[in-house]
PyMOL Python script that loads the backbone (N, CA, C, O; Angstrom):
from pymol import cmd

cmd.read_pdbstr("""\
ATOM      1  N   SER A   1      56.208  86.548-156.669  1.00  0.00           N
ATOM      2  CA  SER A   1      55.094  86.419-157.344  1.00  0.00           C
ATOM      3  C   SER A   1      53.889  85.647-156.266  1.00  0.00           C
ATOM      4  O   SER A   1      54.212  85.116-155.203  1.00  0.00           O
ATOM      5  N   ASP A   2      53.061  85.686-156.569  1.00  0.00           N
ATOM      6  CA  ASP A   2      52.322  84.724-155.715  1.00  0.00           C
ATOM      7  C   ASP A   2      51.661  83.399-156.017  1.00  0.00           C
ATOM      8  O   ASP A   2      51.686  83.172-157.227  1.00  0.00           O
ATOM      9  N   TYR A   3      51.199  82.650-155.454  1.00  0.00           N
ATOM     10  CA  TYR A   3      51.036  81.073-155.697  1.00  0.00           C
ATOM     11  C   TYR A   3      50.303  80.582-154.742  1.00  0.00           C
ATOM     12  O   TYR A   3      50.235  81.134-153.644  1.00  0.00           O
ATOM     13  N   VAL A   4      49.745  79.622-154.997  1.00  0.00           N
ATOM     14  CA  VAL A   4      48.710  78.632-153.978  1.00  0.00           C
ATOM     15  C   VAL A   4      49.423  77.040-154.287  1.00  0.00           C
ATOM     16  O   VAL A   4      49.628  76.334-155.275  1.00  0.00           O
ATOM     17  N   TYR A   5      49.644  76.969-152.842  1.00  0.00           N
ATOM     18  CA  TYR A   5      50.139  75.555-152.737  1.00  0.00           C
ATOM     19  C   TYR A   5      49.159  74.772-153.129  1.00  0.00           C
ATOM     20  O   TYR A   5      48.075  75.355-153.149  1.00  0.00           O
ATOM     21  N   LYS A   6      49.129  73.401-153.526  1.00  0.00           N
ATOM     22  CA  LYS A   6      48.008  72.788-153.683  1.00  0.00           C
ATOM     23  C   LYS A   6      48.118  71.368-153.401  1.00  0.00           C
ATOM     24  O   LYS A   6      47.279  70.494-153.621  1.00  0.00           O
ATOM     25  N   GLY A   7      49.741  71.216-152.674  1.00  0.00           N
ATOM     26  CA  GLY A   7      49.697  69.427-151.808  1.00  0.00           C
ATOM     27  C   GLY A   7      50.839  69.194-152.701  1.00  0.00           C
ATOM     28  O   GLY A   7      51.358  69.771-153.657  1.00  0.00           O
ATOM     29  N   MET A   8      51.064  67.920-151.887  1.00  0.00           N
ATOM     30  CA  MET A   8      51.876  66.729-152.283  1.00  0.00           C
ATOM     31  C   MET A   8      52.316  65.733-152.413  1.00  0.00           C
ATOM     32  O   MET A   8      53.112  65.756-151.474  1.00  0.00           O
ATOM     33  N   GLU A   9      52.484  64.515-153.003  1.00  0.00           N
ATOM     34  CA  GLU A   9      52.552  63.246-152.599  1.00  0.00           C
ATOM     35  C   GLU A   9      53.713  62.442-152.739  1.00  0.00           C
ATOM     36  O   GLU A   9      54.106  62.411-153.906  1.00  0.00           O
ATOM     37  N   LEU A  10      54.435  61.738-151.888  1.00  0.00           N
ATOM     38  CA  LEU A  10      54.862  60.857-151.647  1.00  0.00           C
ATOM     39  C   LEU A  10      55.322  59.797-152.844  1.00  0.00           C
ATOM     40  O   LEU A  10      54.565  58.826-152.843  1.00  0.00           O
ATOM     41  N   LEU A  11      56.145  59.731-153.658  1.00  0.00           N
ATOM     42  CA  LEU A  11      55.789  58.935-154.874  1.00  0.00           C
ATOM     43  C   LEU A  11      56.159  57.448-154.524  1.00  0.00           C
ATOM     44  O   LEU A  11      55.480  56.425-154.608  1.00  0.00           O
ATOM     45  N   SER A  12      57.822  57.711-153.983  1.00  0.00           N
ATOM     46  CA  SER A  12      58.333  56.604-153.821  1.00  0.00           C
ATOM     47  C   SER A  12      59.643  57.057-152.485  1.00  0.00           C
ATOM     48  O   SER A  12      59.802  58.265-152.309  1.00  0.00           O
ATOM     49  N   PRO A  13      60.126  56.508-152.001  1.00  0.00           N
ATOM     50  CA  PRO A  13      61.185  56.435-150.892  1.00  0.00           C
ATOM     51  C   PRO A  13      62.231  57.702-152.159  1.00  0.00           C
ATOM     52  O   PRO A  13      62.520  57.751-153.355  1.00  0.00           O
ATOM     53  N   GLY A  14      62.445  58.484-150.949  1.00  0.00           N
ATOM     54  CA  GLY A  14      63.482  59.832-152.000  1.00  0.00           C
ATOM     55  C   GLY A  14      62.697  60.720-152.407  1.00  0.00           C
ATOM     56  O   GLY A  14      62.951  61.910-152.225  1.00  0.00           O
ATOM     57  N   TYR A  15      61.400  60.229-153.148  1.00  0.00           N
ATOM     58  CA  TYR A  15      61.052  61.317-154.383  1.00  0.00           C
ATOM     59  C   TYR A  15      59.352  61.732-154.049  1.00  0.00           C
ATOM     60  O   TYR A  15      58.513  60.856-153.841  1.00  0.00           O
ATOM     61  N   ILE A  16      59.051  63.114-154.042  1.00  0.00           N
ATOM     62  CA  ILE A  16      58.220  63.959-153.816  1.00  0.00           C
ATOM     63  C   ILE A  16      57.599  64.514-154.725  1.00  0.00           C
ATOM     64  O   ILE A  16      58.452  65.154-155.340  1.00  0.00           O
ATOM     65  N   MET A  17      56.386  64.702-155.309  1.00  0.00           N
ATOM     66  CA  MET A  17      55.966  65.278-156.534  1.00  0.00           C
ATOM     67  C   MET A  17      55.163  66.592-155.484  1.00  0.00           C
ATOM     68  O   MET A  17      54.461  66.384-154.495  1.00  0.00           O
ATOM     69  N   PHE A  18      55.433  67.557-155.912  1.00  0.00           N
ATOM     70  CA  PHE A  18      54.006  68.823-155.334  1.00  0.00           C
ATOM     71  C   PHE A  18      53.573  69.418-155.966  1.00  0.00           C
ATOM     72  O   PHE A  18      54.309  69.280-156.942  1.00  0.00           O
ATOM     73  N   ARG A  19      52.538  70.364-156.358  1.00  0.00           N
ATOM     74  CA  ARG A  19      51.969  71.159-157.203  1.00  0.00           C
ATOM     75  C   ARG A  19      51.990  72.712-156.669  1.00  0.00           C
ATOM     76  O   ARG A  19      51.892  73.070-155.495  1.00  0.00           O
ATOM     77  N   LEU A  20      52.111  73.361-157.575  1.00  0.00           N
ATOM     78  CA  LEU A  20      51.723  75.013-157.404  1.00  0.00           C
ATOM     79  C   LEU A  20      51.145  75.666-158.250  1.00  0.00           C
ATOM     80  O   LEU A  20      51.253  75.143-159.359  1.00  0.00           O
ATOM     81  N   SER A  21      50.377  76.896-158.240  1.00  0.00           N
ATOM     82  CA  SER A  21      49.584  77.304-158.912  1.00  0.00           C
ATOM     83  C   SER A  21      49.322  78.832-158.872  1.00  0.00           C
ATOM     84  O   SER A  21      48.648  79.460-158.056  1.00  0.00           O
ATOM     85  N   TYR A  22      50.223  79.417-160.270  1.00  0.00           N
ATOM     86  CA  TYR A  22      50.609  80.888-159.985  1.00  0.00           C
ATOM     87  C   TYR A  22      49.543  81.498-160.948  1.00  0.00           C
ATOM     88  O   TYR A  22      49.760  82.494-161.638  1.00  0.00           O
ATOM     89  N   ASN A  23      48.646  80.967-160.933  1.00  0.00           N
ATOM     90  CA  ASN A  23      47.428  81.676-161.647  1.00  0.00           C
ATOM     91  C   ASN A  23      45.892  81.869-160.856  1.00  0.00           C
ATOM     92  O   ASN A  23      44.975  81.057-160.984  1.00  0.00           O
ATOM     93  N   MET A  24      45.834  82.895-160.167  1.00  0.00           N
ATOM     94  CA  MET A  24      45.124  82.556-158.941  1.00  0.00           C
ATOM     95  C   MET A  24      43.626  82.395-159.309  1.00  0.00           C
ATOM     96  O   MET A  24      42.900  81.749-158.555  1.00  0.00           O
ATOM     97  N   GLU A  25      43.128  82.969-160.461  1.00  0.00           N
ATOM     98  CA  GLU A  25      42.195  83.057-161.539  1.00  0.00           C
ATOM     99  C   GLU A  25      41.528  81.251-161.770  1.00  0.00           C
ATOM    100  O   GLU A  25      40.364  80.850-161.740  1.00  0.00           O
ATOM    101  N   TYR A  26      42.706  80.563-161.973  1.00  0.00           N
ATOM    102  CA  TYR A  26      42.913  78.963-162.176  1.00  0.00           C
ATOM    103  C   TYR A  26      43.088  78.282-161.130  1.00  0.00           C
ATOM    104  O   TYR A  26      43.206  77.068-161.290  1.00  0.00           O
ATOM    105  N   ALA A  27      43.152  78.768-159.913  1.00  0.00           N
ATOM    106  CA  ALA A  27      43.688  77.982-159.073  1.00  0.00           C
ATOM    107  C   ALA A  27      43.120  76.337-158.499  1.00  0.00           C
ATOM    108  O   ALA A  27      43.691  75.375-157.984  1.00  0.00           O
ATOM    109  N   ASP A  28      41.659  76.649-158.919  1.00  0.00           N
ATOM    110  CA  ASP A  28      40.900  75.546-158.656  1.00  0.00           C
ATOM    111  C   ASP A  28      40.912  74.385-159.789  1.00  0.00           C
ATOM    112  O   ASP A  28      40.199  73.393-159.638  1.00  0.00           O
ATOM    113  N   VAL A  29      41.844  74.554-161.071  1.00  0.00           N
ATOM    114  CA  VAL A  29      41.916  73.732-161.633  1.00  0.00           C
ATOM    115  C   VAL A  29      43.379  72.806-161.831  1.00  0.00           C
ATOM    116  O   VAL A  29      44.449  73.281-161.450  1.00  0.00           O
ATOM    117  N   ASP A  30      43.318  71.804-162.298  1.00  0.00           N
ATOM    118  CA  ASP A  30      44.438  71.116-162.177  1.00  0.00           C
ATOM    119  C   ASP A  30      45.225  71.163-163.137  1.00  0.00           C
ATOM    120  O   ASP A  30      46.403  70.828-163.017  1.00  0.00           O
ATOM    121  N   PHE A  31      44.726  71.570-164.212  1.00  0.00           N
ATOM    122  CA  PHE A  31      45.505  71.828-165.862  1.00  0.00           C
ATOM    123  C   PHE A  31      46.536  72.654-166.124  1.00  0.00           C
ATOM    124  O   PHE A  31      47.473  72.617-166.921  1.00  0.00           O
ATOM    125  N   PHE A  32      46.094  73.573-165.108  1.00  0.00           N
ATOM    126  CA  PHE A  32      47.085  75.036-165.079  1.00  0.00           C
ATOM    127  C   PHE A  32      47.748  75.025-163.837  1.00  0.00           C
ATOM    128  O   PHE A  32      47.748  76.007-163.094  1.00  0.00           O
ATOM    129  N   ASP A  33      48.489  73.632-163.492  1.00  0.00           N
ATOM    130  CA  ASP A  33      49.156  73.550-162.444  1.00  0.00           C
ATOM    131  C   ASP A  33      50.357  73.690-162.784  1.00  0.00           C
ATOM    132  O   ASP A  33      50.530  73.526-163.992  1.00  0.00           O
ATOM    133  N   ASN A  34      51.907  74.099-161.777  1.00  0.00           N
ATOM    134  CA  ASN A  34      52.718  73.509-162.291  1.00  0.00           C
ATOM    135  C   ASN A  34      53.608  72.506-161.371  1.00  0.00           C
ATOM    136  O   ASN A  34      53.942  72.736-160.208  1.00  0.00           O
ATOM    137  N   ILE A  35      53.860  71.574-161.982  1.00  0.00           N
ATOM    138  CA  ILE A  35      54.088  70.515-161.239  1.00  0.00           C
ATOM    139  C   ILE A  35      55.745  70.130-161.066  1.00  0.00           C
ATOM    140  O   ILE A  35      56.514  70.165-162.026  1.00  0.00           O
ATOM    141  N   TYR A  36      56.130  69.792-159.807  1.00  0.00           N
ATOM    142  CA  TYR A  36      57.559  69.821-159.843  1.00  0.00           C
ATOM    143  C   TYR A  36      57.701  68.224-158.880  1.00  0.00           C
ATOM    144  O   TYR A  36      57.023  67.765-157.961  1.00  0.00           O
ATOM    145  N   LEU A  37      58.856  67.740-159.580  1.00  0.00           N
ATOM    146  CA  LEU A  37      59.232  66.400-158.970  1.00  0.00           C
ATOM    147  C   LEU A  37      60.783  66.780-157.998  1.00  0.00           C
ATOM    148  O   LEU A  37      61.720  67.388-158.514  1.00  0.00           O
ATOM    149  N   LEU A  38      60.796  66.357-156.746  1.00  0.00           N
ATOM    150  CA  LEU A  38      61.478  66.777-156.203  1.00  0.00           C
ATOM    151  C   LEU A  38      62.438  65.347-155.562  1.00  0.00           C
ATOM    152  O   LEU A  38      61.872  64.479-154.896  1.00  0.00           O
ATOM    153  N   ASP A  39      63.571  65.299-155.805  1.00  0.00           N
ATOM    154  CA  ASP A  39      64.433  63.846-155.894  1.00  0.00           C
ATOM    155  C   ASP A  39      65.339  64.918-154.025  1.00  0.00           C
ATOM    156  O   ASP A  39      65.851  65.996-153.722  1.00  0.00           O
ATOM    157  N   ALA A  40      64.999  63.727-153.474  1.00  0.00           N
ATOM    158  CA  ALA A  40      65.278  64.388-151.872  1.00  0.00           C
ATOM    159  C   ALA A  40      66.754  63.957-151.674  1.00  0.00           C
ATOM    160  O   ALA A  40      67.538  64.439-150.856  1.00  0.00           O
ATOM    161  N   ASN A  41      67.038  62.795-152.717  1.00  0.00           N
ATOM    162  CA  ASN A  41      68.020  62.102-151.983  1.00  0.00           C
ATOM    163  C   ASN A  41      69.812  63.371-152.977  1.00  0.00           C
ATOM    164  O   ASN A  41      70.942  63.665-152.588  1.00  0.00           O
ATOM    165  N   GLU A  42      69.222  63.583-153.915  1.00  0.00           N
ATOM    166  CA  GLU A  42      69.863  64.399-154.863  1.00  0.00           C
ATOM    167  C   GLU A  42      70.253  65.892-155.188  1.00  0.00           C
ATOM    168  O   GLU A  42      71.144  66.502-155.780  1.00  0.00           O
ATOM    169  N   LYS A  43      68.617  66.252-154.179  1.00  0.00           N
ATOM    170  CA  LYS A  43      68.746  67.812-153.297  1.00  0.00           C
ATOM    171  C   LYS A  43      68.479  68.483-154.845  1.00  0.00           C
ATOM    172  O   LYS A  43      69.301  69.321-155.213  1.00  0.00           O
ATOM    173  N   LYS A  44      67.285  68.116-155.816  1.00  0.00           N
ATOM    174  CA  LYS A  44      67.628  68.872-156.769  1.00  0.00           C
ATOM    175  C   LYS A  44      65.767  68.511-156.984  1.00  0.00           C
ATOM    176  O   LYS A  44      65.313  67.456-156.542  1.00  0.00           O
ATOM    177  N   TYR A  45      64.792  69.613-157.756  1.00  0.00           N
ATOM    178  CA  TYR A  45      63.797  69.153-158.043  1.00  0.00           C
ATOM    179  C   TYR A  45      63.612  69.367-160.091  1.00  0.00           C
ATOM    180  O   TYR A  45      64.404  69.957-160.825  1.00  0.00           O
ATOM    181  N   TYR A  46      62.735  68.886-160.364  1.00  0.00           N
ATOM    182  CA  TYR A  46      62.523  69.294-161.834  1.00  0.00           C
ATOM    183  C   TYR A  46      61.364  69.615-161.912  1.00  0.00           C
ATOM    184  O   TYR A  46      60.549  69.285-161.051  1.00  0.00           O
ATOM    185  N   PRO A  47      61.013  70.428-163.116  1.00  0.00           N
ATOM    186  CA  PRO A  47      59.511  70.558-163.347  1.00  0.00           C
ATOM    187  C   PRO A  47      59.363  69.114-164.382  1.00  0.00           C
ATOM    188  O   PRO A  47      60.125  68.349-164.974  1.00  0.00           O
ATOM    189  N   VAL A  48      58.028  69.272-164.197  1.00  0.00           N
ATOM    190  CA  VAL A  48      57.099  68.217-164.830  1.00  0.00           C
ATOM    191  C   VAL A  48      56.292  69.093-166.218  1.00  0.00           C
ATOM    192  O   VAL A  48      55.205  69.615-165.969  1.00  0.00           O
ATOM    193  N   TYR A  49      56.751  69.193-167.349  1.00  0.00           N
ATOM    194  CA  TYR A  49      55.855  69.661-168.281  1.00  0.00           C
ATOM    195  C   TYR A  49      54.667  69.146-169.119  1.00  0.00           C
ATOM    196  O   TYR A  49      53.756  69.777-169.657  1.00  0.00           O
ATOM    197  N   ASP A  50      55.028  67.334-169.066  1.00  0.00           N
ATOM    198  CA  ASP A  50      53.521  66.388-169.783  1.00  0.00           C
ATOM    199  C   ASP A  50      52.502  67.021-169.185  1.00  0.00           C
ATOM    200  O   ASP A  50      52.503  67.176-167.964  1.00  0.00           O
ATOM    201  N   GLU A  51      51.302  67.556-170.131  1.00  0.00           N
ATOM    202  CA  GLU A  51      49.973  67.896-170.148  1.00  0.00           C
ATOM    203  C   GLU A  51      49.022  66.997-169.227  1.00  0.00           C
ATOM    204  O   GLU A  51      48.394  67.414-168.254  1.00  0.00           O
ATOM    205  N   LEU A  52      49.035  65.384-169.824  1.00  0.00           N
ATOM    206  CA  LEU A  52      48.599  64.401-169.359  1.00  0.00           C
ATOM    207  C   LEU A  52      48.786  64.305-168.070  1.00  0.00           C
ATOM    208  O   LEU A  52      47.903  64.415-167.220  1.00  0.00           O
ATOM    209  N   PHE A  53      50.435  64.008-167.797  1.00  0.00           N
ATOM    210  CA  PHE A  53      50.504  63.905-166.426  1.00  0.00           C
ATOM    211  C   PHE A  53      49.932  64.858-165.228  1.00  0.00           C
ATOM    212  O   PHE A  53      49.644  64.620-164.055  1.00  0.00           O
ATOM    213  N   LYS A  54      49.893  66.060-166.041  1.00  0.00           N
ATOM    214  CA  LYS A  54      49.091  67.143-164.649  1.00  0.00           C
ATOM    215  C   LYS A  54      47.515  67.024-164.858  1.00  0.00           C
ATOM    216  O   LYS A  54      46.818  68.015-164.638  1.00  0.00           O
ATOM    217  N   ILE A  55      47.134  66.227-165.139  1.00  0.00           N
ATOM    218  CA  ILE A  55      45.383  65.926-165.002  1.00  0.00           C
ATOM    219  C   ILE A  55      45.310  64.508-164.933  1.00  0.00           C
ATOM    220  O   ILE A  55      44.196  64.002-165.066  1.00  0.00           O
ATOM    221  N   ASN A  56      46.267  63.797-164.754  1.00  0.00           N
ATOM    222  CA  ASN A  56      46.144  61.967-164.386  1.00  0.00           C
ATOM    223  C   ASN A  56      45.337  61.915-162.681  1.00  0.00           C
ATOM    224  O   ASN A  56      45.556  62.468-161.604  1.00  0.00           O
ATOM    225  N   ALA A  57      44.312  60.900-163.218  1.00  0.00           N
ATOM    226  CA  ALA A  57      44.271  60.817-161.319  1.00  0.00           C
ATOM    227  C   ALA A  57      44.149  59.213-160.920  1.00  0.00           C
ATOM    228  O   ALA A  57      43.416  58.539-160.196  1.00  0.00           O
ATOM    229  N   GLY A  58      45.134  59.008-161.684  1.00  0.00           N
ATOM    230  CA  GLY A  58      45.689  57.555-161.330  1.00  0.00           C
ATOM    231  C   GLY A  58      46.948  57.534-160.530  1.00  0.00           C
ATOM    232  O   GLY A  58      47.409  58.628-160.206  1.00  0.00           O
ATOM    233  N   SER A  59      47.620  56.364-160.134  1.00  0.00           N
ATOM    234  CA  SER A  59      48.751  56.150-159.189  1.00  0.00           C
ATOM    235  C   SER A  59      49.925  56.445-160.038  1.00  0.00           C
ATOM    236  O   SER A  59      49.983  56.194-161.242  1.00  0.00           O
ATOM    237  N   ILE A  60      50.872  57.005-159.317  1.00  0.00           N
ATOM    238  CA  ILE A  60      51.780  57.651-159.930  1.00  0.00           C
ATOM    239  C   ILE A  60      53.386  57.033-158.897  1.00  0.00           C
ATOM    240  O   ILE A  60      53.357  56.967-157.668  1.00  0.00           O
ATOM    241  N   PHE A  61      54.404  56.723-159.581  1.00  0.00           N
ATOM    242  CA  PHE A  61      55.479  55.912-158.628  1.00  0.00           C
ATOM    243  C   PHE A  61      56.602  56.224-159.571  1.00  0.00           C
ATOM    244  O   PHE A  61      56.433  56.604-160.730  1.00  0.00           O
ATOM    245  N   VAL A  62      57.851  56.022-158.945  1.00  0.00           N
ATOM    246  CA  VAL A  62      58.912  56.483-159.344  1.00  0.00           C
ATOM    247  C   VAL A  62      60.035  54.960-159.456  1.00  0.00           C
ATOM    248  O   VAL A  62      60.318  54.121-158.601  1.00  0.00           O
ATOM    249  N   SER A  63      60.375  55.077-160.611  1.00  0.00           N
ATOM    250  CA  SER A  63      61.313  53.420-160.459  1.00  0.00           C
ATOM    251  C   SER A  63      62.875  53.877-160.703  1.00  0.00           C
ATOM    252  O   SER A  63      63.060  54.519-161.737  1.00  0.00           O
ATOM    253  N   GLY A  64      63.540  53.729-160.220  1.00  0.00           N
ATOM    254  CA  GLY A  64      64.852  53.413-160.263  1.00  0.00           C
ATOM    255  C   GLY A  64      66.078  54.893-159.646  1.00  0.00           C
ATOM    256  O   GLY A  64      65.340  55.803-159.268  1.00  0.00           O
ATOM    257  N   LYS A  65      67.146  55.188-159.523  1.00  0.00           N
ATOM    258  CA  LYS A  65      67.656  56.014-158.692  1.00  0.00           C
ATOM    259  C   LYS A  65      68.418  57.257-159.782  1.00  0.00           C
ATOM    260  O   LYS A  65      68.482  56.992-160.983  1.00  0.00           O
ATOM    261  N   GLY A  66      68.833  58.258-159.391  1.00  0.00           N
ATOM    262  CA  GLY A  66      69.602  59.299-159.731  1.00  0.00           C
ATOM    263  C   GLY A  66      69.350  59.568-161.402  1.00  0.00           C
ATOM    264  O   GLY A  66      68.183  59.870-161.653  1.00  0.00           O
ATOM    265  N   ASP A  67      70.367  59.497-162.711  1.00  0.00           N
ATOM    266  CA  ASP A  67      69.707  59.647-163.509  1.00  0.00           C
ATOM    267  C   ASP A  67      69.028  58.615-164.375  1.00  0.00           C
ATOM    268  O   ASP A  67      68.548  58.920-165.466  1.00  0.00           O
ATOM    269  N   ALA A  68      68.994  57.493-163.924  1.00  0.00           N
ATOM    270  CA  ALA A  68      68.293  56.368-164.365  1.00  0.00           C
ATOM    271  C   ALA A  68      67.094  56.372-164.352  1.00  0.00           C
ATOM    272  O   ALA A  68      66.456  55.862-165.272  1.00  0.00           O
ATOM    273  N   ALA A  69      66.277  57.186-162.874  1.00  0.00           N
ATOM    274  CA  ALA A  69      65.066  57.653-162.602  1.00  0.00           C
ATOM    275  C   ALA A  69      63.975  57.984-163.534  1.00  0.00           C
ATOM    276  O   ALA A  69      63.853  59.125-163.981  1.00  0.00           O
ATOM    277  N   ARG A  70      63.002  56.806-163.909  1.00  0.00           N
ATOM    278  CA  ARG A  70      61.687  57.482-164.376  1.00  0.00           C
ATOM    279  C   ARG A  70      60.606  57.395-163.805  1.00  0.00           C
ATOM    280  O   ARG A  70      60.440  56.464-163.017  1.00  0.00           O
ATOM    281  N   VAL A  71      59.775  58.153-163.993  1.00  0.00           N
ATOM    282  CA  VAL A  71      58.544  58.596-162.982  1.00  0.00           C
ATOM    283  C   VAL A  71      56.900  57.496-164.170  1.00  0.00           C
ATOM    284  O   VAL A  71      56.734  57.505-165.390  1.00  0.00           O
ATOM    285  N   PHE A  72      56.553  57.187-163.711  1.00  0.00           N
ATOM    286  CA  PHE A  72      55.122  56.352-164.475  1.00  0.00           C
ATOM    287  C   PHE A  72      54.157  56.758-163.779  1.00  0.00           C
ATOM    288  O   PHE A  72      54.291  57.282-162.673  1.00  0.00           O
ATOM    289  N   PHE A  73      52.901  56.525-164.453  1.00  0.00           N
ATOM    290  CA  PHE A  73      52.184  56.962-164.155  1.00  0.00           C
ATOM    291  C   PHE A  73      50.856  55.819-164.703  1.00  0.00           C
ATOM    292  O   PHE A  73      50.674  55.311-165.810  1.00  0.00           O
ATOM    293  N   GLU A  74      50.180  55.711-163.588  1.00  0.00           N
ATOM    294  CA  GLU A  74      48.694  54.568-164.269  1.00  0.00           C
ATOM    295  C   GLU A  74      47.798  55.432-164.157  1.00  0.00           C
ATOM    296  O   GLU A  74      47.644  56.065-163.112  1.00  0.00           O
ATOM    297  N   GLU A  75      46.947  55.623-165.383  1.00  0.00           N
ATOM    298  CA  GLU A  75      44.987  56.201-165.729  1.00  0.00           C
ATOM    299  C   GLU A  75      44.288  55.250-164.630  1.00  0.00           C
ATOM    300  O   GLU A  75      43.065  55.269-164.486  1.00  0.00           O
TER     301      GLU A  75
END
""", "prot")
cmd.dss("prot")
cmd.show_as("cartoon", "prot")
cmd.util.cbc("prot")
cmd.orient("prot")
């Protein structure tokens, strides 16, 4: 399937967030993006389902490591 790569952001060492849009009609609207958190150390990625997180314009960071890691965002 087609997608639009919308960028990535380094959250903290070892964690990267990236955005993809799979709907070409809404590619310019962040709400419809698919967001993934990549854990470079564990070589795993996790989809982000939280709708507020998708439209947040504040800072985002990761605290902790492995299974204890948590993603925080400030509006």
